[in-house]
N, C-alpha and C positions, 0 to 999 in steps of 0.2 A: 504576386500577392497584393491584394487591395490595401491601400492606406487611406484612412479617413481621419479628419481632424476631430478634435474633442467635441465641438459643437454638433457636428454631424453624427457622431457616435451617440451623444445624448439624445438627439432628436429621433434617431432611427435604431435605437438599441435592440428592440425586439426583432426587427427584420435582420439586423446584422448577426445577432446571436443564432437565429434560426438558420441562416446561411452557414455560419461556422459549424453548427451541429451537423450539417449535411456534408461537411468536408471542405468548406471554403473558408479557411482562416483569414484573418485580417489584422492589420496593425492600426493602433490608435496613436495619433501624433498630436503634439502641441507645438504650435508655431513652426510646423514643418519638421520637428524633431521626433522621430519614432520613440514611443514610451513603452508600449506593451503590445504583445502579440496574443490574439485570441484564437485558440485552437480547440477542437472538440476533445472531450475526455473519452477514455476507453470505456466501454460498456461495463458497468459495475456488476449487473446480474450475471454476466458470463464468468467473471472472476469468482463470484461466490458459488456458482454451480460446481466449480472444481473442488471446493472445500466442503465436504459433507461431514457433519458431526456423526461420530460413531463409525466412520469409514474403515477403521482398522479393527473393529470389534472382532474378537476371537482369533486374531492373528498373532498375539503374543500374550504372555502371562506376566502379571505384576508380582514380583517376589514378596513373600511375607515380611521381609525385613527392609521394605522400601524406605522407611524413615531412618534406618540405621544400617546402610549398606557397608559391608566389609567390617562389621563390628568385631567379629572374632579375630580377624587378621590384625586390626588396629590394637586390640587388647593384647594380643600376643607380642606385637612390636614394643609396647610400652611396659608391660607387666611381666614379661617372662624373666625367669631367674638367670642372672649372668653367672658364667662359670669362670 
């Protein structure tokens, strides 16, 4: 992996980033000490293509009591008469 000093990175940043985006990561160093590694990101459009809004439409039903699930069971636990 290529290591470049800070001055070279500032001078040739566009070229270095283009190379990194094509799969050639590099390290930026200051006074010979490695500081950061520049690597390409995963393609965002591919990730978003997997998540489609409405993809589960029609595959399940939302119950009428969605805001108060188990209401009857809870009321029975707290308000039933004790014998």
